[in-house]
C-alpha positions as CSV (number, residue, x, y, z in Angstrom):
1,X,-0.1,0.2,0.0
2,X,1.6,3.5,-1.1
3,X,0.6,5.8,1.8
4,X,1.0,9.3,1.0
5,X,-0.4,12.6,0.6
6,X,-2.3,13.6,-2.7
7,X,-0.8,16.4,-5.1
8,X,-4.0,18.2,-4.1
9,X,-2.5,18.1,-0.6
10,X,1.1,18.7,-1.1
11,X,0.5,21.5,-2.8
12,X,-2.2,23.1,-0.3
13,X,0.2,22.8,2.2
14,X,3.1,24.3,-0.1
15,X,0.3,27.4,-0.6
16,X,-0.7,27.7,3.0
17,X,2.8,28.3,4.0
18,X,3.6,30.8,1.7
19,X,0.7,32.6,2.7
20,X,1.6,32.5,6.5
21,X,5.1,33.8,5.7
22,X,3.6,36.6,4.4
23,X,0.9,37.3,7.0
24,X,2.7,35.7,10.6
25,X,6.2,36.4,10.0
26,X,8.3,36.1,13.4
27,X,7.6,39.8,13.8
28,X,4.0,39.3,13.7
29,X,4.1,36.7,16.0
30,X,6.5,38.6,18.6
31,X,3.8,41.3,18.7
32,X,0.8,39.3,19.0
33,X,2.5,37.5,21.9
34,X,3.9,40.8,23.5
35,X,0.2,42.8,22.9
36,X,-3.5,41.8,24.4
37,X,-5.0,41.5,20.9
38,X,-8.0,38.2,21.5
39,X,-7.2,37.5,18.3
40,X,-5.2,38.4,15.1
41,X,-7.7,39.1,12.4
42,X,-5.7,40.0,9.9
43,X,-4.1,36.6,10.3
44,X,-7.2,34.5,10.2
45,X,-8.9,36.9,7.6
46,X,-5.6,35.4,5.2
47,X,-6.5,32.1,6.0
48,X,-10.0,32.5,5.8
49,X,-9.8,34.0,2.2
50,X,-7.4,31.0,1.3
51,X,-10.2,28.7,2.8
52,X,-8.4,27.1,5.7
53,X,-11.4,28.0,8.4
54,X,-13.9,26.1,6.3
55,X,-11.9,22.8,5.6
56,X,-14.0,20.9,7.8
57,X,-17.5,22.7,7.2
58,X,-19.6,20.5,4.9
59,X,-20.1,22.1,1.6
60,X,-23.8,22.5,1.8
61,X,-22.9,25.1,4.5
62,X,-20.2,26.8,2.2
63,X,-17.3,25.0,3.3
64,X,-14.8,22.5,1.7
65,X,-16.0,19.2,3.0
66,X,-12.5,18.2,4.0
67,X,-11.0,15.2,6.4
68,X,-9.1,15.9,9.8
69,X,-5.9,15.2,7.5
70,X,-6.3,18.1,5.4
71,X,-6.9,20.1,8.6
72,X,-3.8,18.3,10.5
73,X,-1.7,19.7,7.7
74,X,-3.1,22.8,7.8
75,X,-2.2,22.8,11.5
76,X,1.2,21.5,11.1
77,X,1.8,24.6,8.9
78,X,0.9,26.7,11.7
79,X,2.6,25.1,14.3
80,X,5.5,25.6,11.6
81,X,5.2,29.3,11.5
82,X,4.2,29.5,15.1
83,X,1.2,31.6,14.0
84,X,-1.7,33.4,16.1
85,X,-4.7,31.5,14.5
86,X,-7.7,30.7,15.9
87,X,-7.7,27.3,13.9
88,X,-8.1,24.7,16.9
89,X,-11.6,26.4,18.4
90,X,-12.8,26.6,14.7
91,X,-11.7,23.0,13.7
92,X,-13.1,21.4,16.6
93,X,-16.7,23.1,16.5
94,X,-16.8,22.6,13.0
95,X,-16.8,18.9,13.9
96,X,-19.2,18.7,16.6
97,X,-21.5,21.0,14.6
98,X,-21.1,18.8,11.7
99,X,-21.6,15.7,13.4
100,X,-23.9,16.1,16.3
101,X,-25.7,19.6,15.7
102,X,-29.2,20.0,14.7
103,X,-29.9,21.3,11.6
104,X,-31.1,25.2,13.0
105,X,-27.5,24.6,14.8
106,X,-25.9,24.0,11.7
107,X,-27.3,26.8,9.3
108,X,-26.8,29.2,12.4
109,X,-22.7,29.1,12.4
110,X,-21.5,26.5,10.2
111,X,-21.8,29.2,7.6
112,X,-20.2,31.7,9.4
113,X,-17.3,29.4,10.6
114,X,-16.6,28.8,7.1
115,X,-16.6,32.3,6.0
116,X,-13.6,33.3,9.1
117,X,-16.8,35.5,10.5
118,X,-17.2,33.8,13.4
119,X,-14.9,32.3,16.0
120,X,-15.2,29.3,18.2
121,X,-14.1,28.4,21.8
122,X,-13.9,24.8,23.0
123,X,-13.9,23.3,26.4
124,X,-13.2,19.6,26.9
125,X,-10.9,19.5,29.6
126,X,-12.4,18.6,32.5
127,X,-14.8,16.0,30.8
128,X,-11.2,14.3,29.3
129,X,-9.0,14.3,32.1
130,X,-11.1,14.4,35.1
131,X,-12.3,17.4,37.4
132,X,-9.6,19.9,38.9
133,X,-10.1,21.5,42.5
134,X,-13.0,23.8,41.7
135,X,-13.4,23.1,38.1
136,X,-16.1,21.1,36.2
137,X,-19.5,22.3,34.6
138,X,-22.7,20.8,35.6
139,X,-26.0,20.8,33.8
140,X,-29.8,21.4,35.0
141,X,-33.0,22.0,33.3
142,X,-30.8,23.1,30.0
143,X,-28.4,25.5,31.8
144,X,-25.1,25.3,32.6
145,X,-22.8,26.1,35.9
146,X,-19.5,25.6,36.9
147,X,-15.6,26.3,35.7
148,X,-14.0,25.4,32.8
149,X,-10.5,25.8,32.2
150,X,-8.0,25.8,29.5
151,X,-11.0,26.8,26.9
152,X,-9.0,26.8,23.7
153,X,-9.4,30.0,21.7
154,X,-11.9,31.4,23.9
155,X,-10.4,34.8,23.8
156,X,-12.6,35.9,20.6
157,X,-15.2,33.2,20.4
158,X,-18.6,34.2,19.5
159,X,-20.2,30.7,20.3
160,X,-18.4,28.2,22.9
161,X,-18.7,24.2,23.1
162,X,-18.9,23.1,26.6
163,X,-18.5,19.3,28.0
164,X,-19.9,18.7,31.3
165,X,-18.8,16.4,34.0
166,X,-20.9,13.2,32.5
167,X,-19.9,13.7,28.7
168,X,-22.2,15.8,27.0
169,X,-22.1,18.6,24.7
170,X,-23.5,21.9,25.0
171,X,-23.5,25.0,22.8
172,X,-23.4,28.4,24.2
173,X,-23.2,31.6,22.4
174,X,-20.5,33.8,24.1
175,X,-22.5,36.9,24.8
176,X,-25.2,34.2,26.7
177,X,-26.4,35.8,30.2
178,X,-24.2,33.9,32.5
179,X,-21.1,33.4,30.7
180,X,-18.0,35.0,32.2
181,X,-15.0,34.9,30.2
182,X,-11.2,35.6,31.7
183,X,-8.0,35.4,29.9
184,X,-5.4,32.3,31.1
185,X,-2.2,33.1,31.0
186,X,0.4,29.8,29.5
187,X,3.9,29.8,28.4
188,X,2.7,29.9,25.1
189,X,1.7,33.5,24.0
190,X,1.0,32.6,20.3
191,X,-2.2,31.3,21.1
192,X,-4.9,32.6,23.5
193,X,-6.3,29.9,26.4
194,X,-9.3,31.0,28.4
195,X,-11.4,30.1,31.9
196,X,-15.5,30.1,31.2
197,X,-17.1,30.4,34.1
198,X,-20.9,29.5,33.9
199,X,-23.4,30.5,36.3
200,X,-26.5,29.5,34.9
201,X,-25.7,30.1,31.5
202,X,-28.6,28.9,29.0
203,X,-27.0,26.2,26.5
204,X,-28.2,24.0,23.7
205,X,-27.4,20.0,23.9
206,X,-25.2,18.9,21.4
207,X,-25.8,15.5,20.6
208,X,-26.7,12.6,22.7
209,X,-24.8,12.8,26.2
210,X,-23.5,9.4,25.6
211,X,-20.1,10.5,25.5
212,X,-19.6,9.5,22.1
213,X,-19.3,12.9,20.5
214,X,-16.8,13.9,23.1
215,X,-14.5,11.0,22.5
216,X,-14.9,11.9,19.3
217,X,-13.6,15.4,19.4
218,X,-11.0,14.4,21.9
219,X,-9.4,12.0,19.2
220,X,-9.8,15.2,16.6
221,X,-8.1,17.5,18.9
222,X,-4.9,15.0,20.0
223,X,-4.4,14.5,16.6
224,X,-4.5,18.6,15.4
225,X,-2.2,18.9,19.0
226,X,0.5,16.1,17.8
227,X,0.1,18.0,14.1
228,X,1.1,21.1,15.5
229,X,4.1,19.9,17.5
230,X,5.0,18.2,14.3
231,X,5.3,21.5,12.6
232,X,6.6,23.5,15.5
233,X,9.7,20.7,15.5
234,X,10.6,20.7,11.8
235,X,11.0,24.6,12.2
236,X,13.4,24.0,15.2
237,X,15.2,21.7,13.7
238,X,15.8,23.6,10.3
239,X,16.7,26.6,12.3
240,X,19.0,24.6,13.5
241,X,20.6,23.2,10.8
242,X,20.7,26.2,9.1
243,X,22.6,27.9,12.3
244,X,24.9,25.0,12.3
245,X,25.9,25.8,8.5
246,X,26.4,29.4,9.5
247,X,28.0,30.0,12.7
248,X,31.7,29.5,13.4
249,X,33.8,28.2,15.9
250,X,37.7,27.8,15.8
251,X,37.8,28.3,11.9
252,X,35.2,26.6,10.6
253,X,31.3,26.1,10.6
254,X,30.1,24.1,13.9
255,X,28.1,22.0,12.0
256,X,31.3,20.7,10.8
257,X,31.7,19.2,14.3
258,X,30.9,15.6,15.1
259,X,29.1,16.1,18.4
260,X,26.9,18.7,16.5
261,X,26.6,16.7,13.4
262,X,25.3,14.0,15.5
263,X,22.6,16.2,17.2
264,X,20.9,17.3,14.3
265,X,21.3,13.6,12.9
266,X,19.4,12.6,16.1
267,X,16.4,14.8,15.5
268,X,15.9,14.2,12.2
269,X,15.8,10.2,13.0
270,X,13.2,10.8,15.7
271,X,11.1,13.0,14.0
272,X,10.8,11.6,10.5
273,X,8.8,8.6,11.5
274,X,6.2,11.2,13.8
275,X,4.9,12.6,10.6
276,X,3.4,9.2,9.2
277,X,2.3,8.8,12.7
278,X,0.2,11.7,12.9
279,X,-0.9,11.5,9.1
280,X,-2.5,7.8,10.2
281,X,-4.0,9.4,12.9
282,X,-6.0,11.8,10.8
283,X,-6.5,9.1,8.1
284,X,-8.0,6.8,10.9
285,X,-10.2,9.6,12.4
286,X,-12.3,10.0,8.8
287,X,-11.7,6.0,7.1
288,X,-10.9,3.6,10.4
289,X,-13.0,5.1,13.5
290,X,-12.3,1.6,15.4
291,X,-8.8,2.6,15.0
292,X,-9.1,6.3,15.8
293,X,-8.9,6.6,19.4
294,X,-5.7,4.2,19.7
295,X,-3.9,6.2,16.7
296,X,-4.6,9.9,18.4
297,X,-3.5,9.0,21.5
298,X,-0.3,7.6,19.9
299,X,0.1,10.5,17.9
300,X,-0.5,12.9,20.9
301,X,1.9,11.2,23.5
302,X,4.5,10.2,21.1
303,X,4.9,13.8,19.5
304,X,4.9,15.1,23.0
305,X,7.8,13.4,23.7
306,X,9.8,14.1,20.7
307,X,8.6,17.5,20.1
308,X,10.6,18.3,23.7
309,X,13.3,16.7,22.9
310,X,13.9,18.7,19.4
311,X,13.1,21.7,20.9
312,X,15.9,21.3,23.6
313,X,18.5,19.7,21.3
314,X,17.9,22.7,18.7
315,X,18.4,25.2,21.3
316,X,21.3,23.4,22.5
317,X,23.0,23.4,18.7
318,X,21.8,27.2,18.8
319,X,24.2,27.7,21.8
320,X,23.7,30.7,24.0
321,X,21.3,33.0,22.0
322,X,19.1,30.2,21.6
323,X,17.9,31.1,24.9
324,X,17.2,35.0,24.1
325,X,14.7,37.1,22.2
326,X,16.8,37.7,19.4
327,X,16.1,34.5,17.1
328,X,12.5,33.9,18.8
329,X,13.4,30.1,19.2
330,X,11.2,30.4,22.4
331,X,7.9,30.8,20.4
332,X,8.4,27.4,19.2
333,X,9.8,25.9,22.7
334,X,7.1,27.4,24.6
335,X,4.1,26.5,22.0
336,X,5.3,22.9,22.0
337,X,5.1,22.7,25.9
338,X,1.6,23.4,26.2
339,X,0.6,21.2,23.2
340,X,2.7,18.7,25.1
341,X,0.1,19.2,28.3
342,X,-3.1,20.3,26.8
343,X,-6.1,17.4,27.0
344,X,-3.5,15.5,29.0
345,X,0.4,14.7,29.3
346,X,1.8,11.6,27.5
347,X,1.2,9.9,31.0
348,X,-2.4,10.2,31.0
349,X,-3.0,9.9,26.8
350,X,-0.9,6.5,27.6
351,X,-3.2,5.3,30.0
352,X,-6.1,5.6,28.1
353,X,-4.2,3.6,25.0
354,X,-3.3,1.2,27.4
355,X,-7.4,0.9,28.4
356,X,-8.0,0.7,25.2
357,X,-5.8,-2.3,24.4
358,X,-6.9,-4.0,27.5
359,X,-3.9,-3.6,29.6
360,X,-4.4,-3.1,33.0
361,X,-1.7,-1.9,36.3
362,X,-1.6,-5.9,36.7
363,X,-1.1,-6.9,33.1
364,X,1.7,-4.6,33.0
């Protein structure tokens, strides 16, 4: 079996990378990270114009109707540029609405998401990981109360997809009475995360409350986070190799030293298999649903480890200048650090993978 990207997918990723280099150069990333903009409207508008916003929206609602692999390739490009774009929230909300939304909900939101006019925040952390102290959301008579932490892309969201403690999903309009949003600062300043406090906020159920839609959304999120780590890690590797070819010590470029060669080779060797791992997880989400959860867990857990290794090693190749703001390596370093922990670090994700395979502590 020849498993790889189609020509259209390769052209799409190359085209998107060119757009990102134009609208989200390092200077724009730096300005967003240093400022208080809730969303980089110029960046998202350019991506929406290119078609990125509507990738997962069905064609009848104005989108492209593509699969998660196409979204993963897009997020990989975003990670590679450390782009301040609210793609995760839009993609996850599009999937939730397209798979479980009522016709009226789809008509209300999907077209606006596809055009880039509407933004979405998605809060799954407590339902996926178990409740933190003082966090978690309960539903009573169609109203939500509680706290949702690390809500993805919530800063300028028009709608929120919130999971309750029982695994049900709910659609909440961000300007509804009883919804209080505040920023949640992480080490990654290229994206905005939030805390949502709900005080009897009116909500609409999104599909049955049996946890099936939540599991699908979790698998998609894990796969997209893995793709983001893949893109960021590739950029860190490329920057390390380029620096090793230019920086001179003792009368020769440092790339000529065996130790530096080994560091770059180890990064490349660790990263290359990850590409197929992420692609397969995204492919399985649409084509092999019985394998999707395990493939997504493997991708999220493994990329969490590899991206941390690449980020650390690439910084070491740069030496002292690698930890300064001058080169901006820290934007990618911190981005993969947050990707690693959002919706579960590698330990908790592997725990689920073990349960899916019928393994437990005694068997281990």
